[in-house]
TORLUMRO-427588 format. One record per residue (C-alpha): x, y, z. Coordinates in steps of 0.02 Angstrom, whole numbers, plus 50000, padded with zeros to 5 digits. Layout:
N
XYZ...
//
This chain:
70
494845067550045492975068750078491925053150062490765051549914489075057149983487705046549904486395055450011486505070949901485065072549777486235077149634487305061649662485745050649671485055058249510486685055049418486735037349486484975034549419485505040849246486975028749256485895014049312484585017349177485925020049044485005036249006485785047248874486175064548945486755081648886488185090148977488405108748950490165114748995490815131849047491735132048880490015132048796490315114448729488855102348732489255083948759488015069848734488185052048796487945040148942488745042249112489955027849139490465032249318490595046749439491665051349588491905066749697492825076249561492335069449390491085060949278491545049049139490445051048986490365038048847489815044648677489005035748528490715029848469491135022148639492395036148667492605040048852492775058148906493255063149082492345079049137492795088549295491245093049395491765111349407491715112149216489845108249214488525121549185487105108749180486725090349155485035084649092484245069249014484235069448825482455070848761
//
């Protein structure tokens, strides 16, 4: 298994969203749009917590985009 590379800009950006508890939008390849806060990330997945404190595990390959919620 490859080590988690925190030198990558995408990983650092996600870590900053996590640290700031910034609400984000995740667009998935299924055309679903998820909104919440990133709870954690690893090499394969993100864990998103929604407004009801429901945790959703999202595989990175399912992402189309991730952006801060305006």
